[in-house]
C-alpha atoms as an extended CHARMM CRD file, in Angstrom:
* protein
*
       206  EXT
         1         1  UNK       CA             95.9620000000      131.9080000000      130.9170000000  PROA      1               0.0000000000
         2         2  UNK       CA             93.9870000000      128.6720000000      131.2280000000  PROA      2               0.0000000000
         3         3  UNK       CA             94.7450000000      126.0000000000      128.6350000000  PROA      3               0.0000000000
         4         4  UNK       CA             92.8560000000      122.7250000000      128.2560000000  PROA      4               0.0000000000
         5         5  UNK       CA             95.0060000000      120.1550000000      126.4620000000  PROA      5               0.0000000000
         6         6  UNK       CA             93.6550000000      117.0240000000      124.7450000000  PROA      6               0.0000000000
         7         7  UNK       CA             95.5780000000      114.1960000000      123.1120000000  PROA      7               0.0000000000
         8         8  UNK       CA             93.9400000000      112.9330000000      119.9150000000  PROA      8               0.0000000000
         9         9  UNK       CA             92.1880000000      109.5690000000      119.9110000000  PROA      9               0.0000000000
        10        10  UNK       CA             93.5440000000      106.2540000000      118.6200000000  PROA      10              0.0000000000
        11        11  UNK       CA             94.2780000000      105.8970000000      114.8960000000  PROA      11              0.0000000000
        12        12  UNK       CA             94.8320000000      102.9530000000      112.5710000000  PROA      12              0.0000000000
        13        13  UNK       CA             98.5780000000      103.6150000000      112.7760000000  PROA      13              0.0000000000
        14        14  UNK       CA             98.4970000000      103.6300000000      116.5950000000  PROA      14              0.0000000000
        15        15  UNK       CA             96.6390000000      100.3200000000      116.5720000000  PROA      15              0.0000000000
        16        16  UNK       CA             99.0360000000       98.8510000000      114.0010000000  PROA      16              0.0000000000
        17        17  UNK       CA            102.2620000000       99.9630000000      115.6830000000  PROA      17              0.0000000000
        18        18  UNK       CA            103.2800000000      102.3390000000      112.8940000000  PROA      18              0.0000000000
        19        19  UNK       CA            104.9920000000      105.7160000000      113.2000000000  PROA      19              0.0000000000
        20        20  UNK       CA            102.7990000000      108.6040000000      112.1230000000  PROA      20              0.0000000000
        21        21  UNK       CA            104.9520000000      111.6470000000      112.6780000000  PROA      21              0.0000000000
        22        22  UNK       CA            103.7810000000      115.0720000000      111.6160000000  PROA      22              0.0000000000
        23        23  UNK       CA            102.3820000000      114.2700000000      108.1580000000  PROA      23              0.0000000000
        24        24  UNK       CA            100.6970000000      110.8960000000      108.6830000000  PROA      24              0.0000000000
        25        25  UNK       CA             97.0470000000      111.8530000000      108.1190000000  PROA      25              0.0000000000
        26        26  UNK       CA             95.5940000000      108.6030000000      109.3870000000  PROA      26              0.0000000000
        27        27  UNK       CA             91.9470000000      108.0210000000      110.4170000000  PROA      27              0.0000000000
        28        28  UNK       CA             90.6400000000      107.0950000000      113.8430000000  PROA      28              0.0000000000
        29        29  UNK       CA             89.7870000000      103.4920000000      114.6310000000  PROA      29              0.0000000000
        30        30  UNK       CA             86.3710000000      102.6020000000      116.0110000000  PROA      30              0.0000000000
        31        31  UNK       CA             87.9960000000      102.5790000000      119.4560000000  PROA      31              0.0000000000
        32        32  UNK       CA             89.3970000000      106.0270000000      118.6550000000  PROA      32              0.0000000000
        33        33  UNK       CA             85.9820000000      107.3480000000      117.6800000000  PROA      33              0.0000000000
        34        34  UNK       CA             84.6170000000      106.0850000000      121.0050000000  PROA      34              0.0000000000
        35        35  UNK       CA             87.5060000000      107.8060000000      122.8030000000  PROA      35              0.0000000000
        36        36  UNK       CA             86.7670000000      111.0820000000      121.0130000000  PROA      36              0.0000000000
        37        37  UNK       CA             83.0760000000      110.7910000000      121.9380000000  PROA      37              0.0000000000
        38        38  UNK       CA             84.0530000000      110.2850000000      125.5850000000  PROA      38              0.0000000000
        39        39  UNK       CA             86.3520000000      113.3290000000      125.3890000000  PROA      39              0.0000000000
        40        40  UNK       CA             83.4780000000      115.4020000000      124.0350000000  PROA      40              0.0000000000
        41        41  UNK       CA             81.1430000000      114.2310000000      126.8040000000  PROA      41              0.0000000000
        42        42  UNK       CA             83.7430000000      115.0700000000      129.4610000000  PROA      42              0.0000000000
        43        43  UNK       CA             84.4100000000      118.5330000000      128.0660000000  PROA      43              0.0000000000
        44        44  UNK       CA             80.7230000000      119.3180000000      127.5940000000  PROA      44              0.0000000000
        45        45  UNK       CA             80.2060000000      118.5510000000      131.2930000000  PROA      45              0.0000000000
        46        46  UNK       CA             83.2400000000      120.5980000000      132.3620000000  PROA      46              0.0000000000
        47        47  UNK       CA             82.0220000000      123.8040000000      133.9680000000  PROA      47              0.0000000000
        48        48  UNK       CA             85.5660000000      125.1660000000      133.9130000000  PROA      48              0.0000000000
        49        49  UNK       CA             85.6900000000      125.3710000000      130.1170000000  PROA      49              0.0000000000
        50        50  UNK       CA             84.3540000000      128.6130000000      128.6730000000  PROA      50              0.0000000000
        51        51  UNK       CA             81.6110000000      127.9850000000      126.0510000000  PROA      51              0.0000000000
        52        52  UNK       CA             83.3140000000      130.4400000000      123.7070000000  PROA      52              0.0000000000
        53        53  UNK       CA             86.8660000000      129.1770000000      124.2560000000  PROA      53              0.0000000000
        54        54  UNK       CA             89.3390000000      129.3570000000      121.3930000000  PROA      54              0.0000000000
        55        55  UNK       CA             89.6920000000      125.8560000000      119.9130000000  PROA      55              0.0000000000
        56        56  UNK       CA             93.0760000000      125.0370000000      118.3910000000  PROA      56              0.0000000000
        57        57  UNK       CA             94.2330000000      121.8600000000      116.6940000000  PROA      57              0.0000000000
        58        58  UNK       CA             97.1400000000      120.4910000000      114.7800000000  PROA      58              0.0000000000
        59        59  UNK       CA             96.2490000000      120.4520000000      111.0550000000  PROA      59              0.0000000000
        60        60  UNK       CA             96.7800000000      116.6850000000      110.9890000000  PROA      60              0.0000000000
        61        61  UNK       CA             93.7610000000      114.6330000000      109.9660000000  PROA      61              0.0000000000
        62        62  UNK       CA             93.6530000000      112.6070000000      113.1820000000  PROA      62              0.0000000000
        63        63  UNK       CA             93.5500000000      115.6770000000      115.3910000000  PROA      63              0.0000000000
        64        64  UNK       CA             90.9200000000      117.3540000000      113.2380000000  PROA      64              0.0000000000
        65        65  UNK       CA             88.7430000000      114.2430000000      113.3050000000  PROA      65              0.0000000000
        66        66  UNK       CA             89.0320000000      114.1600000000      117.1030000000  PROA      66              0.0000000000
        67        67  UNK       CA             88.4080000000      117.9080000000      117.3150000000  PROA      67              0.0000000000
        68        68  UNK       CA             85.3320000000      117.6830000000      115.0640000000  PROA      68              0.0000000000
        69        69  UNK       CA             83.6890000000      115.1800000000      117.4180000000  PROA      69              0.0000000000
        70        70  UNK       CA             84.5880000000      117.2620000000      120.4680000000  PROA      70              0.0000000000
        71        71  UNK       CA             83.2700000000      120.4430000000      118.8530000000  PROA      71              0.0000000000
        72        72  UNK       CA             79.9320000000      118.7650000000      118.1290000000  PROA      72              0.0000000000
        73        73  UNK       CA             79.5680000000      117.8700000000      121.8140000000  PROA      73              0.0000000000
        74        74  UNK       CA             80.3900000000      121.4620000000      122.7420000000  PROA      74              0.0000000000
        75        75  UNK       CA             77.7990000000      122.8090000000      120.3200000000  PROA      75              0.0000000000
        76        76  UNK       CA             80.5260000000      124.5080000000      118.3120000000  PROA      76              0.0000000000
        77        77  UNK       CA             80.9450000000      124.7350000000      114.5500000000  PROA      77              0.0000000000
        78        78  UNK       CA             83.7920000000      122.7140000000      113.0370000000  PROA      78              0.0000000000
        79        79  UNK       CA             84.9470000000      125.9120000000      111.3410000000  PROA      79              0.0000000000
        80        80  UNK       CA             85.5180000000      127.4800000000      114.7640000000  PROA      80              0.0000000000
        81        81  UNK       CA             88.5670000000      125.2210000000      115.0270000000  PROA      81              0.0000000000
        82        82  UNK       CA             91.8170000000      127.0390000000      114.2940000000  PROA      82              0.0000000000
        83        83  UNK       CA             94.8290000000      125.1040000000      113.0520000000  PROA      83              0.0000000000
        84        84  UNK       CA             98.5160000000      125.8120000000      113.3900000000  PROA      84              0.0000000000
        85        85  UNK       CA            101.4140000000      123.7210000000      112.0240000000  PROA      85              0.0000000000
        86        86  UNK       CA            103.3720000000      124.4700000000      115.1930000000  PROA      86              0.0000000000
        87        87  UNK       CA            101.0190000000      122.0030000000      116.9180000000  PROA      87              0.0000000000
        88        88  UNK       CA            101.9740000000      119.0830000000      114.6510000000  PROA      88              0.0000000000
        89        89  UNK       CA            103.5230000000      115.9100000000      116.0470000000  PROA      89              0.0000000000
        90        90  UNK       CA            107.2640000000      115.2880000000      116.1370000000  PROA      90              0.0000000000
        91        91  UNK       CA            108.6770000000      114.8950000000      112.6260000000  PROA      91              0.0000000000
        92        92  UNK       CA            109.9470000000      111.3020000000      112.5020000000  PROA      92              0.0000000000
        93        93  UNK       CA            111.5800000000      111.8390000000      109.1130000000  PROA      93              0.0000000000
        94        94  UNK       CA            112.5620000000      108.6210000000      107.3380000000  PROA      94              0.0000000000
        95        95  UNK       CA            110.7040000000      106.5300000000      109.9330000000  PROA      95              0.0000000000
        96        96  UNK       CA            107.2690000000      107.8620000000      108.9660000000  PROA      96              0.0000000000
        97        97  UNK       CA            104.8460000000      105.0670000000      108.1180000000  PROA      97              0.0000000000
        98        98  UNK       CA            107.2300000000      102.3230000000      109.2300000000  PROA      98              0.0000000000
        99        99  UNK       CA            106.4830000000       99.7210000000      111.8880000000  PROA      99              0.0000000000
       100       100  UNK       CA            108.2190000000      100.4120000000      115.2000000000  PROA      100             0.0000000000
       101       101  UNK       CA            109.2910000000       96.7690000000      115.4070000000  PROA      101             0.0000000000
       102       102  UNK       CA            111.0030000000       96.9280000000      111.9950000000  PROA      102             0.0000000000
       103       103  UNK       CA            113.0150000000      100.0050000000      112.9480000000  PROA      103             0.0000000000
       104       104  UNK       CA            114.0180000000       98.3940000000      116.2510000000  PROA      104             0.0000000000
       105       105  UNK       CA            115.0380000000       95.2070000000      114.4180000000  PROA      105             0.0000000000
       106       106  UNK       CA            117.3270000000       97.2880000000      112.1940000000  PROA      106             0.0000000000
       107       107  UNK       CA            119.0150000000       99.6360000000      114.6500000000  PROA      107             0.0000000000
       108       108  UNK       CA            118.1600000000       98.4320000000      118.1560000000  PROA      108             0.0000000000
       109       109  UNK       CA            116.1350000000      100.1410000000      120.8990000000  PROA      109             0.0000000000
       110       110  UNK       CA            114.8380000000      103.6230000000      120.0350000000  PROA      110             0.0000000000
       111       111  UNK       CA            112.8550000000      104.3430000000      123.2050000000  PROA      111             0.0000000000
       112       112  UNK       CA            113.9320000000      105.2920000000      126.6990000000  PROA      112             0.0000000000
       113       113  UNK       CA            112.3710000000      102.2920000000      128.5070000000  PROA      113             0.0000000000
       114       114  UNK       CA            111.1200000000      104.1700000000      131.5820000000  PROA      114             0.0000000000
       115       115  UNK       CA            109.8400000000      107.2680000000      129.7610000000  PROA      115             0.0000000000
       116       116  UNK       CA            108.0310000000      105.9160000000      126.6500000000  PROA      116             0.0000000000
       117       117  UNK       CA            109.8650000000      108.4630000000      124.5200000000  PROA      117             0.0000000000
       118       118  UNK       CA            112.3290000000      108.4160000000      121.6490000000  PROA      118             0.0000000000
       119       119  UNK       CA            115.9230000000      108.1020000000      122.8300000000  PROA      119             0.0000000000
       120       120  UNK       CA            117.2600000000      108.2080000000      119.2530000000  PROA      120             0.0000000000
       121       121  UNK       CA            116.7120000000      111.1820000000      116.9680000000  PROA      121             0.0000000000
       122       122  UNK       CA            114.6950000000      110.1300000000      113.9160000000  PROA      122             0.0000000000
       123       123  UNK       CA            116.8140000000      110.3530000000      110.7420000000  PROA      123             0.0000000000
       124       124  UNK       CA            115.8600000000      113.4980000000      108.8080000000  PROA      124             0.0000000000
       125       125  UNK       CA            113.4510000000      114.3090000000      111.6640000000  PROA      125             0.0000000000
       126       126  UNK       CA            113.4020000000      116.7430000000      114.5660000000  PROA      126             0.0000000000
       127       127  UNK       CA            114.3180000000      116.6590000000      118.2290000000  PROA      127             0.0000000000
       128       128  UNK       CA            112.8430000000      117.9380000000      121.4800000000  PROA      128             0.0000000000
       129       129  UNK       CA            114.4260000000      121.4130000000      121.5980000000  PROA      129             0.0000000000
       130       130  UNK       CA            113.0320000000      122.1000000000      118.1150000000  PROA      130             0.0000000000
       131       131  UNK       CA            109.5400000000      121.0510000000      119.2110000000  PROA      131             0.0000000000
       132       132  UNK       CA            109.8440000000      123.2420000000      122.3020000000  PROA      132             0.0000000000
       133       133  UNK       CA            110.8750000000      126.2410000000      120.1820000000  PROA      133             0.0000000000
       134       134  UNK       CA            107.8370000000      126.0330000000      117.9130000000  PROA      134             0.0000000000
       135       135  UNK       CA            105.5130000000      125.5440000000      120.8870000000  PROA      135             0.0000000000
       136       136  UNK       CA            106.9550000000      128.5400000000      122.7410000000  PROA      136             0.0000000000
       137       137  UNK       CA            106.2560000000      130.5900000000      119.6430000000  PROA      137             0.0000000000
       138       138  UNK       CA            102.6580000000      129.3210000000      119.5070000000  PROA      138             0.0000000000
       139       139  UNK       CA            102.0140000000      130.0600000000      123.1780000000  PROA      139             0.0000000000
       140       140  UNK       CA            103.4860000000      133.5470000000      122.8040000000  PROA      140             0.0000000000
       141       141  UNK       CA            100.9790000000      134.2940000000      120.0290000000  PROA      141             0.0000000000
       142       142  UNK       CA             97.9040000000      133.3090000000      122.0880000000  PROA      142             0.0000000000
       143       143  UNK       CA             95.5500000000      136.0250000000      123.3250000000  PROA      143             0.0000000000
       144       144  UNK       CA             96.3140000000      136.2590000000      127.0590000000  PROA      144             0.0000000000
       145       145  UNK       CA             92.6990000000      136.8430000000      128.0790000000  PROA      145             0.0000000000
       146       146  UNK       CA             91.1780000000      133.8970000000      126.1780000000  PROA      146             0.0000000000
       147       147  UNK       CA             90.3020000000      130.4020000000      127.3880000000  PROA      147             0.0000000000
       148       148  UNK       CA             92.0240000000      127.8600000000      125.1090000000  PROA      148             0.0000000000
       149       149  UNK       CA             91.2820000000      124.2500000000      124.1770000000  PROA      149             0.0000000000
       150       150  UNK       CA             93.9850000000      122.5520000000      122.1140000000  PROA      150             0.0000000000
       151       151  UNK       CA             93.8730000000      119.1020000000      120.4850000000  PROA      151             0.0000000000
       152       152  UNK       CA             97.2720000000      117.7920000000      119.4660000000  PROA      152             0.0000000000
       153       153  UNK       CA             99.6470000000      114.8100000000      119.7020000000  PROA      153             0.0000000000
       154       154  UNK       CA            101.4250000000      112.6520000000      122.2350000000  PROA      154             0.0000000000
       155       155  UNK       CA            105.0240000000      113.8600000000      122.0100000000  PROA      155             0.0000000000
       156       156  UNK       CA            104.0750000000      117.4330000000      121.1630000000  PROA      156             0.0000000000
       157       157  UNK       CA            101.7540000000      117.6980000000      124.1500000000  PROA      157             0.0000000000
       158       158  UNK       CA            104.3200000000      116.1950000000      126.5040000000  PROA      158             0.0000000000
       159       159  UNK       CA            106.6500000000      119.0000000000      125.4910000000  PROA      159             0.0000000000
       160       160  UNK       CA            103.8720000000      121.6180000000      125.7570000000  PROA      160             0.0000000000
       161       161  UNK       CA            102.7860000000      120.4170000000      129.1930000000  PROA      161             0.0000000000
       162       162  UNK       CA            106.4120000000      120.4640000000      130.2760000000  PROA      162             0.0000000000
       163       163  UNK       CA            106.7860000000      124.0500000000      129.1050000000  PROA      163             0.0000000000
       164       164  UNK       CA            103.6230000000      125.1680000000      130.9010000000  PROA      164             0.0000000000
       165       165  UNK       CA            103.6970000000      123.1050000000      134.0860000000  PROA      165             0.0000000000
       166       166  UNK       CA            107.1550000000      121.5760000000      134.3190000000  PROA      166             0.0000000000
       167       167  UNK       CA            108.4170000000      118.0450000000      133.9330000000  PROA      167             0.0000000000
       168       168  UNK       CA            111.5170000000      115.8990000000      134.1770000000  PROA      168             0.0000000000
       169       169  UNK       CA            114.4690000000      117.1650000000      132.0960000000  PROA      169             0.0000000000
       170       170  UNK       CA            115.0870000000      115.1140000000      128.9660000000  PROA      170             0.0000000000
       171       171  UNK       CA            117.2450000000      115.9910000000      125.9690000000  PROA      171             0.0000000000
       172       172  UNK       CA            117.2880000000      119.6920000000      126.8280000000  PROA      172             0.0000000000
       173       173  UNK       CA            113.5810000000      120.1950000000      127.6380000000  PROA      173             0.0000000000
       174       174  UNK       CA            111.2270000000      119.5970000000      130.5510000000  PROA      174             0.0000000000
       175       175  UNK       CA            109.1000000000      116.6640000000      129.4650000000  PROA      175             0.0000000000
       176       176  UNK       CA            105.7590000000      115.7080000000      131.0580000000  PROA      176             0.0000000000
       177       177  UNK       CA            104.8080000000      112.0910000000      131.6760000000  PROA      177             0.0000000000
       178       178  UNK       CA            103.0850000000      110.0840000000      128.9580000000  PROA      178             0.0000000000
       179       179  UNK       CA             99.2980000000      109.7610000000      128.8820000000  PROA      179             0.0000000000
       180       180  UNK       CA             96.9260000000      107.4850000000      126.9300000000  PROA      180             0.0000000000
       181       181  UNK       CA             95.2380000000      108.6930000000      123.7710000000  PROA      181             0.0000000000
       182       182  UNK       CA             92.0650000000      110.5720000000      124.6080000000  PROA      182             0.0000000000
       183       183  UNK       CA             93.4040000000      112.0750000000      127.8500000000  PROA      183             0.0000000000
       184       184  UNK       CA             92.5760000000      115.6910000000      128.7400000000  PROA      184             0.0000000000
       185       185  UNK       CA             94.5360000000      118.0380000000      131.0010000000  PROA      185             0.0000000000
       186       186  UNK       CA             94.0140000000      121.5690000000      132.2440000000  PROA      186             0.0000000000
       187       187  UNK       CA             96.9250000000      123.8710000000      132.9880000000  PROA      187             0.0000000000
       188       188  UNK       CA             96.4020000000      127.1080000000      134.8630000000  PROA      188             0.0000000000
       189       189  UNK       CA             98.9270000000      129.1200000000      136.8320000000  PROA      189             0.0000000000
       190       190  UNK       CA            101.6300000000      126.5500000000      136.1320000000  PROA      190             0.0000000000
       191       191  UNK       CA             99.5790000000      123.7470000000      137.7220000000  PROA      191             0.0000000000
       192       192  UNK       CA             98.3620000000      120.7030000000      135.7970000000  PROA      192             0.0000000000
       193       193  UNK       CA             95.1110000000      118.8320000000      136.4940000000  PROA      193             0.0000000000
       194       194  UNK       CA             93.8940000000      115.6740000000      134.7750000000  PROA      194             0.0000000000
       195       195  UNK       CA             90.2890000000      116.1600000000      133.6160000000  PROA      195             0.0000000000
       196       196  UNK       CA             89.7400000000      112.8820000000      131.7810000000  PROA      196             0.0000000000
       197       197  UNK       CA             91.8590000000      109.7600000000      131.3050000000  PROA      197             0.0000000000
       198       198  UNK       CA             91.5740000000      108.2310000000      127.8450000000  PROA      198             0.0000000000
       199       199  UNK       CA             91.4030000000      104.5430000000      127.1060000000  PROA      199             0.0000000000
       200       200  UNK       CA             94.2280000000      104.5590000000      124.5610000000  PROA      200             0.0000000000
       201       201  UNK       CA             97.0980000000      102.1530000000      125.0530000000  PROA      201             0.0000000000
       202       202  UNK       CA            100.4490000000      103.4160000000      126.2170000000  PROA      202             0.0000000000
       203       203  UNK       CA            103.2570000000      102.2330000000      123.9340000000  PROA      203             0.0000000000
       204       204  UNK       CA            105.4700000000       99.3910000000      125.0630000000  PROA      204             0.0000000000
       205       205  UNK       CA            109.1020000000      100.2890000000      125.6450000000  PROA      205             0.0000000000
       206       206  UNK       CA            111.1730000000       99.2640000000      122.6460000000  PROA      206             0.0000000000
């Protein structure tokens, strides 16, 4: 199976340093719209992507907005996009909508400084093995003979890429390296290739 994996473009929460989690349906910034346009251009020029590929997205507003722009570049109907809640971002529970800096001021560092990833489980949220379980279930349900394009989220896609192509062990799962918003990967035969590097900003370690 060949899977093309795209991280959604920058949102107003990303730009403002707020936690979105799985239910933060926040719009793209103007920079994010430009990132999504660039993703669409890159994918439209990609001869390795089947014109009739299955397009999947998280049902979150930011992924659907990114996917809509990409689909237009691919000459595909927005209603070709399939959604699945198993592709949603990590549930950050009680932290949703809060500024990262405010949470850090209250409880101290919440990121692993060299991995750009949560080192503290969000209260009332989920953790990496739970994300991996829902993603394994999603992958198992895919048609094995279909080309797949999926638009999802930063943490979720790090777990998915780790499941499909390996990564460094972290909190019970193989976790791929971080990538800026708007980045696109292809995974085939357990090997990962970077197709397009987005211009989103990597988070600062907190």
